[in-house]
C-alpha positions, 0 to 999 in steps of 0.5 A: 873287890878288886874289880869293884875298885877297878870300876871306882878308880876308871870313873876319874877324870882322864886329864892330870890335875894341874900341880899343886904346891905340895911338898916333895915325896920320898922315892919310896914313900909308903903311907906317908901320913901315918894313917895305917900305922896309927890305926894299927897302933890303936888296934894293938892298945884296944884289943882283946885279941892282940893281948891274947897274941902278945902273951902267948909270944911271951909264953913262947918266948919263955919256952925258948929260954927254957930250952937253952938253959935246960936242953934236956928237959926241953927234948921230952916236951913236944911244946918246946920243939924249935920252929921249923925252918927253910931259910938260906940266911941261916944256913951255916951249920952255926945256926943250929950247931951253936946255942947262941947262935941257935937262940938268936935265930930262934927268937928272931923267928919266934918276933917274926912270927908275931908281928906277921901274925898281929899285922894280918889280924889287924883291923885295918882298912884294906889299902892300909893292910897291904902298906902295913904287910911291906913296912912290917916285912921290911922291918923284920928283914933289916933285923935279922941277925944274919945282918950283922957282923957281931951276930952272923957266924960266917962273918964271924969266922970269915974275919978270924980266917983272914986276920981281920981282912974281909972286915977291911974289904967290907968297909972299903967296899962300903965306903965305895957304894956310899960314893956310888949312892947305891948297894953293888950287886954286880961286878960291873967291870965283867960287862960292857955294852957292845963288847959281850952284851948287845951283840946281835949285828944291826944298825940304827936305821932311824932316830929322833931325840927320844929313841933309836930304831935298830934293825938287826942284819938277817942270819938266814938265807931267806926272811918272812916278809912282815917284820917284827918291831920290839917295843921294851920297856922305857925304864930299863935298857933294850939289851935285857932282850939282847943279852950274850949270844945264845942269851938273847931273844933278838938273836933267836928271833932273827935266827928263826927268820924274822927280820927284827927291829927294836926301840932303843930309848933315850936316857933322857937328861934335864934341859936336853932339847927335843927333835923329831926324825924325819917321819915325825912332826914336832908340836913345840920345838922349844920343849926339852927331854925332861918335858916329855909326856905320856903322849909324846911317848905314843906319838914320837915313840911308839908310832914314829917307830912303827911308822919307820918300820913300815917304810923300810919294809913296805909292809901295810902291816908288821909283827908287834912285841911289846914288854912290860911298860913298853906293852902298855905303850904299844897297846895305847899306840895301836889304840890311837892308831886305830882311832885314826883309821890305821890298823898296822899290826898283823899281830901283837905279843905282850910280855909281862903287860899290865892293861887293866891295873885292878890289881897292881900287886905289891907296887900298888902299895906305893901309889896312892892320891897323895903320893901321885899328887906329890909326883905332879906338883914336883916333876909333873910340869917337867923334871926327871924321875931318877931311874936309881929311885925306881930300881930302889923301889923294885929292890924293896919289893924283894929286899932280901935277895936284892939288898940285904944279901949283898949286905951281908956278902959285900960288907960283913964277908968282903967279898966282891958281888959276882958276875951276872949279866941280867944284874948289870942290866938291872944296875944300868938304870933310866931316867924317866920324864917327870910329866910322862911317869906322873901320867903314867902313875895316874892314869894306869895305876891311880884310875886304871882308865886304859881298860875303859874304852873311851875313858882316855884320850891321847894325842886328842883320840878316845882310847879303846883296847878293843879296836887294835884289830890283831890276834894277841899272845900273852905272856906272863910268869908265875912268880913275877912281883911286878906284873901279877900273872892274874892281872896281866891275864885281865888283858886277854878280855880287854883285847878279844873284842878286836876278834870281831871287828879287824879291818885292813891296814888302811881302815877300809870297811871291809873285815879280814876275817875272824882273828883267833882268840888271844892265846895266853901263856904262863911261863916259869920264874919272875919278871925277867928271868921268866922271860929271858929264858933260852930255847937252846938251853931247855930250861923250866917249863911253861902252861898253855890251854886251848881256850881262854875262859874269863876266870884265870884260876879256870885257866890254870886248871884246865891248862897243861904243863910243857917243858922248856922255854915259852920262846919255842911256843911263840915263834911257832904262833909267830910263823903264821903271821910273818908272810911269805918267805923271801930272799933276805935284804943284804942291807939293813934301811932303805933309799930314804932312811940310811943307816946311822950308825952300827947297833948297839947305837950311842943311846943305850950307852948314856948313863943315868948318873 
């Protein structure tokens, strides 16, 4: 089903339609036309199956009430057993010991189970079913009794013990967050980029209006001759890969003897002029950053960075890492370069990256033809998509963890949020140019055109991922709700043909020999915590297998679990593509590209708000 949907989408036109006069979409709109909800309501009105569910729900509710008013009699009735519970929202002892709070809890869980079962059973089209699941979960999570001060025993106890001080603090924090425009999830005063985050020593050695390129100083006497370029997602700031010391992916790679470069994307603002660096050529010098499109991020972002690293290192090929959207941009850029006869990748590592968007997970419920057309109409020709709005979408995918837990902590209990570096980074949002974002939604998520050779044209070149011609390391994580691991696994099939046609960096006719098949590794945890898993802490685990079959579940069945961080596996794999060891350079940059300013640079300090 997903494969057929992928083929239907990929046959769509690759070029974005001209913007039409369409009203703006909300940042997190789901089912804007109400079709899924109307289909569900029609089913509940006519379905005998729903009526049976409803009658069972009424009977269970009556049993629950009977258990409350006659607990001794209910104790001998197996049918009146309470609902099994494993939910940290109800971990306070009062939820079990107090008849009042126990009734609230059990009634809520009973109703939640009824609504969830009804949605799953509803006769609704497949696309609408996903939206219904999402809407039902949002409603169920929002009305939990733990989210209200009068029905949360911990909030009541805290207010009584503090003589109302927690209520005062909660109201104050609520008003501050209203002014801020978002729920505070972290103690932002505890962190500062350049003071206790993004501390790996280095220099900005290249820049244009779209990005800065940072080169890190070596920490070992000798380094591999081929450098490593990291392309992070442009929807977030790069320092998620360079958090505090001993928690930094960049620091780890530098300490392993690699000369590391990383792209620091600009946080664009409306009206800011676009300009290129010394290795770029402007298509239209009058354009502004909020008019940048996907092709601009290819040419003036990734490709310009690759050329700068190649010039500084004097190496015809380099090792490349892409994370999330950065991996999608990087793969597309390498395909464009291959069409031009350039193959600069000695190796390619993709971390939590989608190339086949047939199953984008729950994010897909936000994206349909109507919502994408609305984006194209409002910001497709220019303007910004606010990073805060995208952050809100990601938070809604895990609303109990990223929304309601902070409502309870900050407002009901009057507590300050904790100091946590990943959450600080998560709240440090980045804007996106409207044209770039609209094209990303249409060509990748809606049409799934990147996976089809020649379906998309970027910078005037037909894009074929199979032409990249480099050994590939693919990392996904088991609990990733943004890049489902089976979808990331599909990249292996798209990139495998490169093993049959790899050529020299200058596109010469002779081949460079057989390229090893892609290596797929499945890490533990989610989209961020699974990636940022320092080797020094030896936490979690990962799975590997000797072969990469076409079916992800077959791979999973044959895989072996390894303890600790996947970083150790990756650095061993990367070492075979680093080339010979040589004396580490004493300075960053070269004679043509001089250091501009110390890392982390000024672009990463720009705020979206």
